N, C-alpha and C positions, 0 to 999 in steps of 0.2 A: 549669493548665488550657489556657491559650493555646498552650503548647508542644506539648501533646498534639494539639490541633486542627491546628496548623501541620505537625506530623509526619504526621498522617493526610492532610492535603491534599497534602503532598509525595509521600507514598506513592501516592496516587491519580494524581497527575500523572505520576509515574514509570511506573506501570502503563499509563496511557493513551499515553504516548510510546512505550513498548515495543511495544504493540499496533499503533500507527500505523506504526512502522518495519517490523514484520512484514508489514503489509498493503501498504505501499509496495514492499517487496522482492518480494512475490508478484506485484504488478502489473508490476513491471519484468521479472520472469522471463516473465510472460505476454506482454508486449510483445515481448520478445526472441524468444520462440517464434514469434509471429505474423510478426515481421520475417523470420526465417529461413525459415519455411514460405512466406511471401509471395514471397520471391525465387525459390523453387523451383517453386511451383505457381500463382502469381498469385492467391492468395486475398486476404483482407482486407488493406488497407494499414495501416500503423501508425496513421495519423490516424483511420481508420475504427474501429480497435480503441479508440483513446483516447476517441472520442466516444460509445462505447456506455455506457449507464447501468451503474453498478456495483451490486453486490449490496447 
């Protein structure tokens, strides 16, 4: 019984970590896009993008 619970917990943790990694990669891509466009057009800075509330 305990082994089943620990396996379920490990599976939930694995899924949560995977989602977290996907979210962080998407945020990094967004920051990179802002940084590139900011250098060209003077739009939001990277720190302004970082300080915006997330979804």
